[in-house]
PAMI-683850 format. One line per field, with one value per residue (C-alpha): residue number from 0; residue in one letter; z, y, x. Coordinates in nm, 3 decimals. Layout:
% PAMI-683850
pos: NUM | ...
code: A | ...
z: Z | ...
y: Y | ...
x: X | ...
***
This chain:
% PAMI-683850
pos: 0 | 1 | 2 | 3 | 4 | 5 | 6 | 7 | 8 | 9 | 10 | 11 | 12 | 13 | 14 | 15 | 16 | 17 | 18 | 19 | 20 | 21 | 22 | 23 | 24 | 25 | 26 | 27 | 28 | 29 | 30 | 31 | 32 | 33 | 34 | 35 | 36 | 37 | 38 | 39 | 40 | 41 | 42 | 43 | 44 | 45 | 46 | 47 | 48 | 49 | 50 | 51 | 52 | 53 | 54 | 55 | 56 | 57 | 58 | 59 | 60 | 61 | 62 | 63 | 64 | 65 | 66 | 67 | 68 | 69 | 70 | 71 | 72 | 73 | 74 | 75 | 76 | 77 | 78 | 79 | 80 | 81 | 82 | 83 | 84 | 85 | 86 | 87 | 88 | 89 | 90 | 91 | 92 | 93 | 94 | 95 | 96 | 97 | 98 | 99 | 100 | 101 | 102 | 103 | 104 | 105 | 106 | 107 | 108 | 109 | 110 | 111 | 112 | 113 | 114 | 115 | 116 | 117 | 118 | 119 | 120 | 121 | 122 | 123 | 124 | 125 | 126 | 127 | 128 | 129 | 130 | 131 | 132 | 133 | 134 | 135 | 136 | 137 | 138 | 139 | 140 | 141 | 142 | 143 | 144 | 145 | 146 | 147 | 148 | 149 | 150 | 151 | 152 | 153 | 154 | 155 | 156 | 157 | 158 | 159 | 160 | 161 | 162 | 163 | 164 | 165 | 166 | 167 | 168 | 169 | 170 | 171 | 172 | 173 | 174 | 175 | 176 | 177 | 178 | 179 | 180 | 181 | 182 | 183 | 184 | 185 | 186 | 187 | 188 | 189 | 190 | 191 | 192 | 193 | 194 | 195 | 196 | 197 | 198 | 199 | 200 | 201 | 202 | 203 | 204 | 205 | 206 | 207 | 208 | 209 | 210 | 211 | 212 | 213 | 214 | 215 | 216 | 217 | 218 | 219 | 220 | 221 | 222 | 223 | 224 | 225 | 226 | 227 | 228 | 229 | 230 | 231 | 232 | 233 | 234 | 235 | 236 | 237 | 238 | 239 | 240 | 241 | 242 | 243 | 244 | 245 | 246 | 247 | 248 | 249 | 250 | 251 | 252 | 253 | 254 | 255 | 256 | 257 | 258 | 259 | 260 | 261 | 262 | 263 | 264 | 265 | 266 | 267 | 268 | 269 | 270 | 271 | 272 | 273 | 274 | 275 | 276 | 277 | 278 | 279 | 280 | 281 | 282 | 283 | 284 | 285
code: K | Q | T | N | E | A | F | A | T | G | L | A | K | S | R | N | K | L | L | Y | G | L | E | S | A | F | S | G | G | G | D | I | L | E | E | L | E | D | V | L | L | Q | A | D | L | G | L | S | T | A | E | D | V | M | S | E | V | K | S | L | R | E | D | S | T | Q | I | F | S | R | D | D | I | R | S | I | L | R | G | K | L | I | E | A | L | E | V | E | G | D | R | R | I | R | F | E | G | M | S | M | Y | Q | D | E | Q | A | E | E | L | E | G | E | S | G | D | A | A | A | P | T | K | G | N | D | S | S | K | I | P | T | V | L | F | V | M | G | A | N | G | M | G | K | T | T | T | I | G | K | L | A | A | R | L | R | I | E | G | G | Q | K | V | L | V | A | A | C | D | T | F | R | A | G | A | V | E | Q | L | E | M | W | A | T | R | A | E | V | D | C | Y | S | P | N | E | Q | Q | K | T | P | A | A | V | L | Y | G | S | L | D | K | A | L | E | G | D | Y | D | T | L | V | V | D | T | S | G | R | L | S | N | N | D | A | L | T | A | E | L | A | K | M | K | R | V | I | Q | K | R | L | S | V | E | N | D | E | S | N | K | P | L | P | N | M | D | V | P | R | E | T | L | L | V | I | D | A | A | Q | G | R | M | A | L | D | S | A | K | Q | W | E
z: -0.795 | -0.785 | -0.698 | -0.403 | -0.272 | -0.302 | -0.121 | 0.174 | 0.156 | 0.229 | 0.477 | 0.695 | 0.923 | 1.017 | 1.060 | 1.280 | 1.456 | 1.565 | 1.648 | 1.888 | 2.044 | 2.119 | 2.265 | 2.467 | 2.581 | 2.727 | 2.915 | 3.045 | 3.338 | 3.295 | 3.177 | 2.885 | 2.705 | 2.721 | 2.600 | 2.329 | 2.182 | 2.195 | 2.010 | 1.739 | 1.681 | 1.680 | 1.384 | 1.136 | 1.150 | 1.144 | 1.408 | 1.272 | 1.285 | 1.602 | 1.762 | 1.618 | 1.747 | 2.087 | 2.093 | 2.010 | 2.279 | 2.547 | 2.457 | 2.424 | 2.782 | 2.955 | 2.859 | 2.900 | 3.227 | 3.126 | 3.131 | 2.771 | 2.623 | 2.351 | 2.101 | 2.189 | 2.119 | 1.770 | 1.649 | 1.702 | 1.511 | 1.224 | 1.177 | 1.198 | 0.941 | 0.720 | 0.743 | 0.719 | 0.383 | 0.233 | -0.036 | -0.120 | -0.520 | -0.748 | -0.625 | -0.951 | -1.078 | -1.262 | -1.596 | -1.700 | -1.556 | -1.793 | -2.112 | -1.979 | -1.959 | -2.318 | -2.412 | -2.197 | -2.362 | -2.714 | -2.583 | -2.465 | -2.839 | -2.976 | -2.983 | -2.742 | -2.980 | -3.050 | -3.370 | -3.433 | -3.383 | -3.599 | -3.644 | -3.488 | -3.523 | -3.187 | -3.119 | -3.146 | -2.801 | -2.814 | -2.853 | -2.575 | -2.345 | -1.980 | -1.791 | -1.471 | -1.332 | -1.026 | -0.792 | -0.449 | -0.222 | -0.279 | -0.130 | -0.132 | -0.367 | -0.706 | -0.929 | -0.749 | -0.749 | -1.124 | -1.201 | -0.988 | -1.128 | -1.488 | -1.439 | -1.298 | -1.556 | -1.834 | -1.655 | -1.509 | -1.717 | -2.046 | -2.110 | -2.337 | -2.119 | -2.150 | -1.861 | -1.924 | -1.764 | -1.685 | -1.351 | -1.541 | -1.236 | -1.012 | -1.117 | -1.226 | -1.213 | -1.585 | -1.586 | -1.286 | -1.475 | -1.746 | -1.556 | -1.383 | -1.715 | -1.868 | -1.534 | -1.608 | -1.974 | -2.068 | -2.315 | -2.158 | -2.305 | -2.245 | -2.260 | -2.584 | -2.664 | -2.773 | -2.451 | -2.142 | -1.948 | -1.788 | -1.995 | -2.307 | -2.236 | -2.146 | -2.474 | -2.648 | -2.453 | -2.517 | -2.894 | -2.848 | -2.680 | -2.911 | -3.208 | -3.070 | -2.951 | -2.604 | -2.338 | -2.046 | -2.038 | -1.671 | -1.604 | -1.365 | -1.196 | -0.992 | -0.629 | -0.447 | -0.137 | -0.128 | -0.004 | -0.302 | -0.507 | -0.841 | -0.860 | -0.754 | -1.069 | -1.294 | -1.203 | -1.291 | -1.622 | -1.710 | -1.642 | -1.881 | -2.128 | -2.080 | -2.125 | -2.425 | -2.612 | -2.533 | -2.674 | -2.830 | -2.993 | -3.101 | -3.046 | -3.311 | -3.430 | -3.445 | -3.116 | -2.915 | -2.597 | -2.290 | -2.211 | -1.860 | -1.825 | -1.794 | -1.637 | -1.533 | -1.200 | -1.005 | -0.764 | -0.456 | -0.320 | 0.041 | 0.353 | 0.665 | 0.812 | 0.702 | 0.920 | 0.919 | 0.666 | 0.394 | 0.455 | 0.462 | 0.115 | -0.015 | 0.080 | -0.066 | -0.452 | -0.377
y: -3.594 | -3.359 | -3.067 | -3.270 | -3.343 | -2.982 | -2.886 | -3.120 | -3.030 | -2.659 | -2.739 | -2.954 | -2.686 | -2.559 | -2.942 | -3.002 | -2.697 | -2.768 | -3.144 | -3.029 | -2.761 | -3.035 | -3.265 | -2.940 | -2.872 | -3.237 | -3.205 | -2.857 | -2.924 | -2.598 | -2.523 | -2.750 | -2.548 | -2.205 | -2.359 | -2.574 | -2.242 | -2.089 | -2.387 | -2.368 | -1.989 | -2.008 | -2.297 | -2.070 | -2.260 | -1.931 | -1.823 | -1.961 | -2.338 | -2.280 | -2.156 | -2.450 | -2.714 | -2.532 | -2.535 | -2.913 | -2.984 | -2.795 | -2.976 | -3.285 | -3.281 | -3.138 | -3.413 | -3.691 | -3.845 | -3.981 | -3.804 | -3.639 | -3.758 | -3.634 | -3.901 | -3.748 | -3.399 | -3.518 | -3.710 | -3.385 | -3.195 | -3.401 | -3.398 | -3.025 | -2.999 | -3.225 | -3.027 | -2.723 | -2.815 | -2.972 | -2.738 | -2.690 | -2.661 | -2.511 | -2.328 | -2.278 | -1.882 | -1.798 | -1.616 | -1.544 | -1.215 | -1.098 | -1.206 | -1.065 | -0.713 | -0.753 | -0.813 | -0.531 | -0.288 | -0.375 | -0.334 | 0.039 | 0.084 | 0.024 | 0.284 | 0.215 | 0.130 | -0.172 | -0.067 | -0.054 | 0.292 | 0.440 | 0.273 | 0.456 | 0.377 | 0.237 | -0.100 | -0.353 | -0.392 | -0.776 | -0.798 | -0.594 | -0.834 | -0.818 | -0.612 | -0.680 | -0.428 | -0.528 | -0.310 | -0.284 | -0.187 | -0.396 | -0.752 | -0.801 | -1.080 | -0.921 | -1.108 | -1.451 | -1.383 | -1.292 | -1.601 | -1.809 | -1.600 | -1.655 | -2.007 | -2.053 | -1.834 | -2.048 | -2.398 | -2.343 | -2.078 | -2.151 | -1.825 | -1.714 | -1.507 | -1.248 | -1.078 | -0.744 | -0.662 | -0.303 | -0.290 | -0.137 | -0.012 | -0.331 | -0.535 | -0.878 | -0.804 | -0.887 | -1.205 | -1.324 | -1.284 | -1.420 | -1.724 | -1.735 | -1.678 | -2.018 | -2.185 | -2.107 | -2.157 | -1.804 | -1.556 | -1.259 | -0.923 | -0.775 | -0.438 | -0.390 | -0.130 | 0.137 | 0.100 | 0.214 | 0.352 | 0.153 | 0.318 | 0.245 | -0.106 | -0.132 | 0.066 | -0.241 | -0.502 | -0.346 | -0.375 | -0.736 | -0.819 | -0.682 | -0.811 | -1.193 | -1.181 | -1.241 | -1.299 | -1.136 | -0.908 | -0.920 | -0.617 | -0.625 | -0.295 | -0.152 | -0.172 | 0.178 | 0.318 | 0.487 | 0.787 | 0.828 | 1.100 | 1.051 | 0.693 | 0.695 | 0.973 | 0.698 | 0.441 | 0.697 | 0.730 | 0.374 | 0.379 | 0.640 | 0.470 | 0.157 | 0.370 | 0.558 | 0.232 | 0.044 | 0.307 | 0.176 | 0.511 | 0.855 | 1.173 | 1.422 | 1.494 | 1.138 | 1.141 | 0.824 | 0.854 | 0.706 | 0.386 | 0.448 | 0.058 | -0.049 | -0.175 | -0.440 | -0.505 | -0.325 | -0.594 | -0.472 | -0.750 | -0.678 | -0.863 | -0.911 | -0.804 | -0.461 | -0.392 | -0.079 | 0.032 | -0.190 | -0.034 | 0.306 | 0.208 | 0.079 | 0.395 | 0.600 | 0.418 | 0.430
x: 0.286 | 0.558 | 0.335 | 0.184 | 0.521 | 0.661 | 0.320 | 0.379 | 0.769 | 0.645 | 0.392 | 0.638 | 0.761 | 0.414 | 0.331 | 0.619 | 0.557 | 0.188 | 0.303 | 0.592 | 0.349 | 0.062 | 0.348 | 0.438 | 0.116 | 0.042 | 0.362 | 0.367 | 0.169 | -0.063 | -0.399 | -0.429 | -0.702 | -0.548 | -0.196 | -0.383 | -0.539 | -0.172 | -0.076 | -0.313 | -0.312 | 0.092 | 0.054 | -0.132 | -0.445 | -0.660 | -0.873 | -1.179 | -1.063 | -0.878 | -1.220 | -1.390 | -1.167 | -1.157 | -1.540 | -1.550 | -1.297 | -1.461 | -1.787 | -1.664 | -1.478 | -1.784 | -2.002 | -1.700 | -1.613 | -1.327 | -0.978 | -0.881 | -0.563 | -0.350 | -0.486 | -0.833 | -0.719 | -0.543 | -0.876 | -1.091 | -0.798 | -0.788 | -1.182 | -1.199 | -0.900 | -1.059 | -1.409 | -1.193 | -1.054 | -1.390 | -1.494 | -1.879 | -1.966 | -1.703 | -1.416 | -1.292 | -1.226 | -1.578 | -1.565 | -1.921 | -1.911 | -1.661 | -1.850 | -2.159 | -1.927 | -1.846 | -2.203 | -2.318 | -2.066 | -2.173 | -2.543 | -2.470 | -2.304 | -2.659 | -2.949 | -3.223 | -3.453 | -3.189 | -3.109 | -2.698 | -2.552 | -2.338 | -2.004 | -1.699 | -1.322 | -1.286 | -1.204 | -1.483 | -1.612 | -1.683 | -1.267 | -1.165 | -0.957 | -1.031 | -0.769 | -0.635 | -0.407 | -0.224 | -0.033 | 0.124 | 0.416 | 0.771 | 0.795 | 0.445 | 0.439 | 0.253 | 0.476 | 0.402 | 0.070 | 0.055 | 0.192 | -0.040 | -0.343 | -0.234 | -0.235 | -0.546 | -0.714 | -0.575 | -0.647 | -0.984 | -1.109 | -0.957 | -0.836 | -0.580 | -0.359 | -0.099 | 0.095 | 0.274 | 0.618 | 0.547 | 0.803 | 1.084 | 1.242 | 1.337 | 1.656 | 1.537 | 1.178 | 1.099 | 1.304 | 1.107 | 0.770 | 0.874 | 0.978 | 0.640 | 0.476 | 0.676 | 0.545 | 0.204 | 0.216 | 0.096 | 0.259 | 0.478 | 0.529 | 0.871 | 1.004 | 1.248 | 1.507 | 1.262 | 1.036 | 1.165 | 0.888 | 0.622 | 0.350 | 0.544 | 0.531 | 0.184 | 0.098 | 0.295 | 0.135 | -0.213 | -0.149 | -0.031 | -0.333 | -0.582 | -0.383 | -0.335 | -0.708 | -0.634 | -0.888 | -0.702 | -0.428 | -0.275 | -0.036 | 0.254 | 0.348 | 0.655 | 0.618 | 0.571 | 0.453 | 0.117 | 0.283 | 0.548 | 0.355 | 0.533 | 0.488 | 0.123 | 0.093 | 0.269 | 0.019 | -0.261 | -0.104 | -0.092 | -0.463 | -0.519 | -0.323 | -0.538 | -0.864 | -0.733 | -0.587 | -0.908 | -1.139 | -1.447 | -1.559 | -1.434 | -1.539 | -1.659 | -1.301 | -1.215 | -1.015 | -1.083 | -1.271 | -1.134 | -1.327 | -1.401 | -1.495 | -1.125 | -0.919 | -1.146 | -1.004 | -0.716 | -0.592 | -0.381 | -0.150 | -0.088 | 0.083 | -0.085 | 0.234 | 0.174 | -0.098 | -0.289 | -0.076 | -0.235 | -0.593 | -0.400 | -0.237 | -0.592 | -0.784 | -0.488 | -0.469 | -0.838
***
């Protein structure tokens, strides 16, 4: 109930803007269809929904011999919004692929004949956690996204989740992630006095994920722009740390071989307001 109330409160501004816009469109004296389309787009309904509403309005207006009223518009809008909110099937995050991925890794460690390969001193591939590496520029909502994602992983996927507070640069970043972890009811690995760099924090979180038998590790990183070469190099270093710590086999000299299958996913959090720069960032970071 509290969640629904908070959701309704958060949408109040958009809802009121839409209602005021509709009243203005009917009382403005201009082309009602053009003004209606502007109102729908400005209310953040999305281009697809706005086009569906306009198509329905135009179709009914052409077929009807009666004057269209604001109540008719509201009725159409209400119906289209309900259609847009309806979902088909199960929209929860699916996790079957993650377990399949672990099975594939186990199979790769066996010979082509199916006989078990010689044992290595690397990690047991079936116990390697799924690592989600989250990155992006400052202010894009990485930490908030991690908190919401962690909650869905725990609730919908039945996952045991650990989040890693590897943003050691921004003031308050660790505390913010810890707050989100508490809300999501998941564990958070935070820096200690001996861990001053993101790579060191990441290594410690990987240790905890392995020892604690976690299903998923979500890694928070410091905000950066794609043209900052030094910080981009740090991302590459963190990726190498993951691949080395989650190695599943060693070489002839007993050194761990990098596990090129991790991290499982690299997620880039962007804001639509970035425009073309968001695309450029994604290309730069590959």
